C-alpha positions in Angstrom: -21.6 -266.4 -71.6 -21.0 -267.9 -75.0 -19.0 -271.2 -75.2 -16.8 -269.4 -77.7 -15.2 -266.0 -77.0 -13.3 -263.8 -79.5 -10.1 -262.5 -78.0 -9.8 -259.0 -79.4 -10.1 -255.4 -78.2 -10.5 -254.3 -81.8 -14.3 -254.1 -82.3 -14.1 -254.0 -86.1 -11.8 -257.1 -86.2 -14.0 -258.9 -83.7 -17.2 -258.1 -85.6 -15.6 -259.3 -88.9 -14.4 -262.6 -87.3 -17.7 -263.1 -85.6 -19.4 -262.8 -89.0 -16.9 -265.1 -90.7 -17.3 -267.8 -88.1 -21.1 -267.6 -88.2 -21.0 -267.9 -92.0 -19.4 -271.3 -91.6 -21.6 -272.4 -88.7 -19.9 -271.4 -85.4 -21.4 -268.9 -83.0 -18.9 -266.8 -81.1 -19.1 -263.4 -79.4 -16.6 -260.7 -78.7 -15.5 -261.2 -75.1 -16.2 -257.5 -74.5 -19.9 -258.3 -74.8 -19.8 -259.9 -71.4 -16.6 -258.6 -69.7 -14.7 -255.4 -69.2 -11.8 -254.9 -71.6 -8.6 -256.7 -70.6 -5.0 -255.8 -71.3 -3.6 -258.5 -73.5 0.1 -259.5 -73.5 2.4 -257.5 -75.9 2.5 -259.0 -79.4 5.7 -260.2 -81.0 7.1 -258.8 -84.3 7.9 -262.2 -85.9 5.0 -264.6 -85.8 1.3 -264.5 -86.6 0.9 -267.9 -85.0 2.6 -266.9 -81.7 0.5 -263.7 -81.5 -2.8 -265.5 -82.1 -2.1 -268.3 -79.6 -0.9 -265.8 -77.0 -4.1 -263.8 -77.2 -6.4 -266.9 -77.2 -4.5 -268.5 -74.3 -4.6 -265.3 -72.2 -8.4 -265.0 -72.6 -9.0 -268.7 -72.0 -7.0 -268.5 -68.7 -8.8 -265.3 -67.7 -12.3 -266.7 -68.3 -12.2 -270.4 -68.3 -13.9 -270.4 -71.7 -12.8 -271.5 -75.1 -11.2 -268.5 -76.9 -10.6 -267.7 -80.6 -8.0 -265.1 -81.6 -6.8 -263.7 -84.9 -3.5 -262.3 -85.9 -3.4 -260.9 -89.4 -1.5 -258.5 -91.7 -0.9 -257.4 -95.3 2.2 -258.3 -97.1 3.4 -256.2 -100.1 6.6 -257.5 -101.8 7.6 -254.0 -103.0 7.5 -252.9 -99.4 9.2 -256.1 -98.2 10.8 -254.6 -95.1 7.5 -253.2 -93.9 4.1 -254.5 -92.8 3.3 -258.2 -92.4 3.0 -259.3 -88.8 3.5 -255.6 -87.7 1.0 -254.1 -90.1 -1.4 -252.3 -87.7 1.3 -251.2 -85.3 3.5 -249.8 -88.2 0.6 -248.1 -89.9 -0.7 -246.5 -86.7 2.8 -245.3 -85.9 3.3 -243.6 -89.2 -0.2 -242.6 -90.1 -1.3 -239.1 -90.9 -4.7 -240.3 -91.9 -6.5 -243.7 -92.1 -4.5 -246.9 -92.5 -5.7 -247.1 -96.1 -4.6 -243.5 -96.9 -1.2 -244.2 -95.5 -0.7 -247.4 -97.5 -2.0 -245.7 -100.7 0.5 -242.9 -100.1 3.4 -245.3 -99.8 2.4 -246.9 -103.1 1.7 -243.7 -105.1 4.7 -244.2 -107.4 4.1 -247.9 -108.1 1.9 -249.6 -110.6 1.0 -253.0 -112.1 2.5 -256.0 -110.4 4.4 -253.7 -108.0 1.1 -253.3 -106.3 0.7 -257.0 -105.7 -0.3 -257.9 -102.1 -1.3 -260.8 -99.9 -3.5 -260.6 -96.8 -2.7 -263.3 -94.2 -4.8 -264.4 -91.2 -3.9 -266.9 -88.5 -6.7 -268.0 -86.2 -6.0 -269.8 -82.9 -8.3 -271.7 -80.6 -7.4 -272.5 -77.0 -9.8 -274.7 -75.2 -9.8 -275.3 -71.4 -8.1 -278.7 -70.7 -8.1 -279.2 -74.5 -6.0 -278.7 -77.6 -4.6 -275.6 -79.1 -5.5 -275.4 -82.8 -4.4 -273.0 -85.5 -5.4 -272.3 -89.1 -3.7 -269.9 -91.5 -5.0 -268.7 -94.9 -4.3 -266.0 -97.4 -5.9 -264.0 -100.2 -3.8 -262.5 -103.0 -4.6 -259.5 -105.2 -3.4 -255.9 -105.7 -3.8 -252.6 -104.0 -6.3 -250.4 -105.7 -5.7 -246.7 -106.3 -8.4 -245.6 -103.9 -11.1 -246.9 -101.7 -13.9 -248.8 -103.4 -17.0 -250.6 -102.1 -19.5 -250.4 -99.3 -20.0 -254.0 -98.1 -17.0 -254.1 -95.7 -14.3 -251.8 -94.3 -10.5 -251.6 -93.7 -8.2 -253.1 -96.3 -11.1 -254.7 -98.1 -11.8 -251.3 -99.6 -8.4 -251.2 -101.4 -7.8 -254.9 -101.9 -8.4 -255.5 -105.6 -9.1 -258.9 -107.0 -8.0 -258.8 -110.7 -10.0 -261.9 -111.7 -13.2 -260.3 -110.5 -12.4 -256.7 -111.3 -13.6 -255.6 -107.9 -12.3 -254.9 -104.4 -13.3 -257.2 -101.6 -15.5 -254.4 -100.2 -17.5 -254.3 -103.5 -18.7 -257.9 -102.9 -21.6 -258.8 -100.6 -20.8 -261.1 -97.7 -22.0 -264.2 -99.4 -19.3 -263.7 -102.1 -16.7 -261.9 -100.0 -16.3 -264.1 -96.9 -15.3 -267.3 -98.7 -12.6 -265.3 -100.5 -11.0 -263.4 -97.6 -8.0 -264.5 -95.6 -10.0 -264.4 -92.4 -13.0 -266.1 -93.9 -10.8 -268.9 -95.4 -9.0 -269.3 -92.0 -12.4 -269.5 -90.3 -13.6 -272.3 -92.6 -10.4 -274.2 -92.2 -10.5 -273.8 -88.4 -14.1 -275.0 -88.1 -13.4 -278.0 -90.3 -10.6 -278.9 -88.0 -12.8 -278.5 -84.9 -15.4 -280.8 -86.5 -12.9 -283.4 -87.5 -11.8 -283.5 -83.8 -15.4 -283.7 -82.8 -15.1 -280.5 -80.7 -18.2 -279.0 -82.4 -21.2 -280.6 -84.1 
């Protein structure tokens, strides 16, 4: 079993986080690579940090291994009463198609800065008999009019970076990962682990 387990039942999120951590030098694996799926505690509706810590702490206690968890969401000011920490739950509840299709439908009548958006990721590490560490990062941009790009999936396909004139999914990993909310959080987290001499 790996020293570092990713606490997620979402295989796409787990694979993305695994790739982000590896990009900055930390090898971790989805816990489902070595264990049957577990039922995690219910998430809150108010705190990325609380959700991430709860997931990591649960897996750490179940396995006795260091666990890394992510809680993330998309924040769109024009839809201020929606999304954020409840992004996936809300989109899945209301969706008639993919999450992206639902979000694009909500924004059909908006243009320009009304399509501004921020993606936020909080990563938490819980280590047996050790510290709990968190890192939060964001990426800002706009929501495109339709899916674009083939290098990644999910919101990356509609998350437009005006300065680059591309969505995140139009960028290869070497360019994309350092720009994403989860990639930036992974880099920050790994730097913190190194400063605490918890990894080489």
